[in-house]
N, C-alpha and C positions, 0 to 999 in steps of 0.2 A: 625729632628729639628737640626738645625746647629747654631753657636754659635759664634760669631766673641770678638775681643778685645776692650774695651773699647779707645785704642790708635789707633787703624784701625779697622776701620767698612767692608774692603775689602777684606780682610783675613779671611776664614770661618775653625771652627775645628769639628769633631764629637763628640757625646757626650761625648764619652770615649776618645777623647785626654782634651776635658774641665775638666772630672773628675780625670782623671789620672794626666795629668799636673798640675791642682790645679789655674797654672796662665799662662799668654800666655808669647811668650819668650820677647815682647816688656815692659813686668810689667803692662800692664795694668791689666782690672779684665775684667773674659768670664760674657756674657749679650747672650740671645735667639735672633736669628734673628727675630721671631716673638712668643708674649706670647699667648697662645691656648685659646679661649671662652668658655668655656663651655654650652652646650646647655641647653634652656627653662628646656628642661625632668628635668633635675638636679637640676632646680632651684623650680621645682614644688615640687619635691619631699624631698628637703631640710628640712623640718621641722621635726629637732626629728632625722634626721640622725646619725648615730653613727660612732665616730672616724675613726673605719678601712675602712667601709665603703668610707668614705670622701675620708680618705686616698690615696684608691684602684683611686677614679673616677679621682684626682684631677693628681696623679703622671701617673694616664694610658694617660693622656691628654696632658701631656709632653712628656712622653716617648714612646709612642705606638710605633710609628716604630723603637726603638731599643732597646726596653724591654720587651719579652713575656709577657702576659699580667698573664700566670700562676705563672710567678716567681714575677712580682711585688704584686698580692695576699699573696704569700707565705710572701715575705718582710714584708708586713705593717702587715700582721697578726699576722706577731714575732716580730715586734716593739713595736706593741704598747697595752698591757694589759694594759692601763690605760686611764684614759680619761680629760679632761680640761674642770673643771663644768663652770659655771657662779655662781658667790656669790652677791645676792642683798645688795645692801650696804641701797638705796634709789630709789626714782620713776625714776632717771635721771642716776643712777650712777651702772654700776658693776662692778664684779673684777673677770675676768677670770684666775683660778688658774690654772699655766701651769706647776705645781711643782710634779706631782703624779707620776714620773716615777724614776724609781732608784737613780738617783744622786739628787733629788728634785730641779730639774732646767729645765728651760723652752729647754733647750739644749738638754735636753734630745730627742725630737722631731727631731730634725736634726740628730743629731748624731748616732741614732738606723737605721735610713733610709738609713744614708751615709753612715755604715760600710757594711750593708747587699748588698749596691749596690756596694760598691767596690770591696767586696769578692766575689761577683757574678763574675763581668770584669775581679779578673787576678787567679779564681779558676785552670784554666790548663796551669797558665803559671810558670814558673821554676824560675824566677826571681823575690824578693820578692819587695813587695812596703813600702817604709819608709815614714810615715809620721809626716810630719812638724809642729808641732802645736806651736801657741803664746797663754797663757791666761790670762785674769785678773781676773780670778777665775772660774766661771764654766764651760766654756765651757772646759778646762783638763779634770777635772772630769769624763763629758760625752761620751768626745770622750774617755778614756781610760775606761769606762763600755762597754761604745758600741763596740768598736774593741779587749777588751781582749780577748787573745786566736783564733783571728779571723786566721784559717789559711792565709802562705803567706802574713802576713802583720804585718810590727813593727810601733811602736810608740815612738816619742819623742817628749816631752812634756815641753816644755820654762816658767816659769813662774817668776813676778817681786817679789824676795823676800821681805819679810817685809810688801808688799800691797795686800795678798791675806788672808783672815778669816782665821784662824786656822784651823774650819773643811774641809775649801775648800782644803786647805792642804795635811792635812790629805786624804783626796779622791782622790788627784792624785798623792799622792807618796806612797803610800804603795800597789800597783798591784804587782810588778815583770811580770814574765813573758814577754811578747813583749812589754810591756810596763816601759819606761824612763820617768825620770824626773831630768830637770838642773832648779836650781832656780839658777836665774839672778840676779846680783847686780847692779838693772838698775829698769826702768819703763816698762809697757806692748806695749808702743809704743819702749822700745828698743828691746824687746822681737818680736815684727810684724817686726821690720827693718831688724834682724838676720834671719828671717824666710825667710822672702822674697827675699832678699839678695842671699839666698841659692840658691832657685829655676831658679837665673839666673848665675850660675856659673857654668863654663863649666866642670869643674875638679869636682865637685861634681855632676853634672849631667850625666858625664860617670861614675860614680862609683856608683851612686845610680836609683833608679829609685824614685824619689822625689814628693810627691803631699804634699796637705794640706787639715785640717779638721776644718778649720776655716772658717768663715764665706765669705771670699773671693772664696771659693772651692762652684760651681753655686749646686753641689749636696747638700749642707747645705741647701740652701733659699727657693727649692723648699720643703722642708717636714714641715718649717718653716710655709708655707702656710696655712697648716693643720688646723690648730688650729681659724685659722680666720673663715673658713668654720663651723667649728665646734661652734661657740660661735654664729654665725649667726643663727643655728640650734634649738640653743636652745631660742630665741626668741619669745616669743608668734607670733608676725605679722612679717615677713622679709620684708614688705614697712616700719615698723618704720625708722623714721633717727636714723642712728647712728653711732659715730664714735670712730676709737681708738686711745685709750691712751697708746704712748710705752717708757716705760723705756728706754733710749737709750746711746748708748756707741760707739758700734764700727758702729752701723747704719743698721746691717744685719738683725735684726728684723723687720724694719721698713720697709726697702727693698723688705721682704716679703711679709707684707700686701701691697703695692704696686703692688706686683705682684697677690694676690689674688682678689684685685679690679681691674687689668686689663683683667682679667679672666673673670670676671661677675660679682663679689660679690658686692651689692649697699652701699659700704661705704659713707660715705658722704663726713667725713675727717680725718686728723691723726693728730695727736696731739704730737708732740716730745718733750721727758723731758726730760732734764738731769740735771744732780750736776753742782758743778765748771767749769767742763772742757763741756763749753756752745761753741764750734767753728760752730757748726750749726745754732743754734740758733741765734749766732751773723750773720751768712750769711743770716738768713731769712733777719733778721732787717736791713744788712748794704748792701747787696749785694756783700760782699768782705770774701772769704774764708780764715782763715787765723789760719793755723796750729799752735800748739802751744804745749808746755813740758807740759805734765800730770802732774795735781796735786793731791794728792791723798786725797781720801775722806771717808767715813765711808759708800757708797755706790761704794766699789772698782771695781764692775765688770761694772761700768761706768766710769771707770779713762781711758778715753781714749781722747787724745791729735789732733789726726791726722784719724779721721776714715777712714776705707779703703773703704766700701760701699760708702761714698759720692758722688764718682763718677758714679758710679749704676746709685745714686736717680740724680743729674744732668744727665745719659744718656736719662734716662726717659722722662725729663722734656727738653729736648731739650738744654742743659744748660742755662736755662731761669728761672732766680730767680723769675717773675713775675709770671710764671706758677707754679710753688714751691711753693709760699706764697699763691697761691688760694685752694692748696690742705694740706698744712701742715703749721701747728701753733709750733712757738718753745717757751720754758719756760725753763728756769734753776734754781736751787736752791742751798742754802749750806747747811750745817750739820746741823746748829742750825732750820732753816726751816723745815729738812724732820725730825730730833725728835720731833720737838713738833706737825707735822703731823702723826708722828707715834701714839703718846701720844692720838693724837684728835681722830683718827680712832679707839681706845682699849676704850676710855672713851665713846663714843658716840653709838659706836657699837659691842658693846666685842670682836671686831675683830684682830687680830692681822697680821699687815704687815712688812716687811722686809723693810727697808731702800729704794732699789730702788722702789717697788712699793707704800711708803710713797710721795719720789718724783712725781709719775703718778699720783695721789690723789691733789697733793698740783697745779698741772697741770690743770686739769681738774678743779678745783674749780674757778682758776683764768682764765680759757677758758670761764665758763659757765655767769663768771660778766663779762669780755671782750663782749661776744658777749650777754648778755642781756636774757638769754634763760628762759623763760618764764614756771612758772612747769607745769604742766600737766599729768592726767593719762591714757590721752589718745592714741590710736594710733599714733597721731602726735606730739609725744614727743620728743624730741632728748635724746639720749640716752649715756653716755660716758663707753665703757668696755673698763676698766683700766687692759692691762696684768701684770698678778702678775710674776713675773719672777722666784722666787728660795722662797724656805720654808725661814721663819722667822728665823727658829732655826739656818741657815747656819749663822747667822749675831748676836749669842747669844750675846758676849757682848754690843754690842750697844742695842740691843732687850730689855736685862734683865735692864740694863741702866734705858729705859724709859719706862716700865712697869711696873718694881718694883719685877717683878720675873722671874724663869726662865722657859719657856713653855717647854712642856714632849718633848725628843729628839725622834723623829722616829728610827724606828729599821736599816733602811738604813745608818744612821748615828751613831749609837753606836756600830755598827759591826766594825766601822774604828778608832773608839776613841783610844783604847788602842796597835792598829798595830805600827811599827816602822816606819819613816818616810825614805826612801831612796831615797836622791837628788843628782845629782853632783852640786857643785857650781861653776858658771861661770861668769866672767867680759861681761860688754859690749861688742860690735863690734863684727862685721861678722868673722874677721879670728880666733876670740877663738872656734864661733862655727865649722867653718871648720877644724881646727887642729883638734879639738876634732871628727868631722866626718870622718877623712882622717884617 
C-alpha cells in the first residue's frame, strides 16, 4: 500500500514514511492510494466476532504487504484486553462504550495499536523517534499511556492551559520517564498549529526524527476502524439499517468510520455531532468551510475550530459538498442543551453520559425527527449507534452538577488523582516550541 498527500496525489510514500513522518512535506495529510475491501467471508462470519479477531483482519487488510501477520497478531493481542460493548437505550438507539481502555477514552484504541506499530518500526534503529502531539483532552493521556516506556520513543504532549478537565490533565502530566507535557497558554488549535509547524521546520527535522500521534497520523485512523466493525458484530442482524452518530472535534473518529464503510461495512449514514465549534455542520449547510478560533465548552475534547481531518473527508468525497451531504448530516449544540440531555438520559434510562455523548444523543434525536423515522422492532428498523467517546467521570464537575451526585471513580483514575502534575508552561507561537526543543 502506498500513501499520497491530500495536496499532491502524484507523489507516493511507503507505510513507514507515512507513519514515521506523520505529515507530508507539503503540510497535507497522508491518504491511502486505495482502501482495501474485506471479503464476503469476513462479513458472513462477523456476527459475534471479538475485537481482537476484528482488529487483526482489518489491520491485515491494510498492512498485508508491509507488516508480517505474526507481528500484527501480537500487536492486536497486546493492545486490546478490553472491548467496546453496545448498550441498549431504546429500540432505535444504542450507545457503544469506547471507554474501557486504560485511560477511559476511545483514543486508547488508536494510541495502543499505534505505539506497538511504531515500536516495531524503530526497534533496530539508533536514532530515537520523538512524538509531538497536541491534545484537547483525551489524546494526550491515551498517547502517554500507550507509549510509556516504549524503547526508542520519546513523547512531548502540548495541551491548552485550563481547557482540559482536572482528571484529564492529571492523566497526561504525571507519567515521567519518556513522557513530557507542555501546558500552552492558548487553545487546542494553537497547540495543533505549533506541532504542525515543527514537522515542517528544517532545523528541527535535522535534529529530531519527528512524528505525530494525533489523528493527523494515518496509523491512528486505521485502528479506529476496529470498533465500527465490533459494533456491527453485536447487532442481531447485519442487514439492519444502522447509522453511526459521532461526537466530533478534529474529525478523525468520523474519518475512520468512512474508512470502515469503504472497506465494506454497510453503514447507512453518519451523523456528525459537534458543540459550539460547528465549522463542519456549517460547511454541510452552506457549502463553505470557514475555520474559526475555537470556543471553550464543557465538551472540551471537541473544542476544535479548524479540524485537520476535514481535508481527508473532502478528499474521500472528491471535494463535493453535495456528495458529503448524502452520507453525513451535521448538528451542533450549546452547553445548556448538552446539560439538558445529560439529565434527560439519566432520568429516562438511569444511564450516565459524559457531555460529548450527550451531544451525540441530541443529534440522533434531532436526526430522527428530521427524517421522520418510524418506530419498529423488526429488522427493517433504523438504528442509531452513538459513540460514547469517554467515561463520564473524566468530566466530573459537569456530570455531578447535572445528575446531583458523584459517580464512582474507576481505579484507572484513582491511581493518578494524588500524583503531582509536571508540565512545562509555554506561550503560544511556534518559536517558543522550537526554542524549547533546540
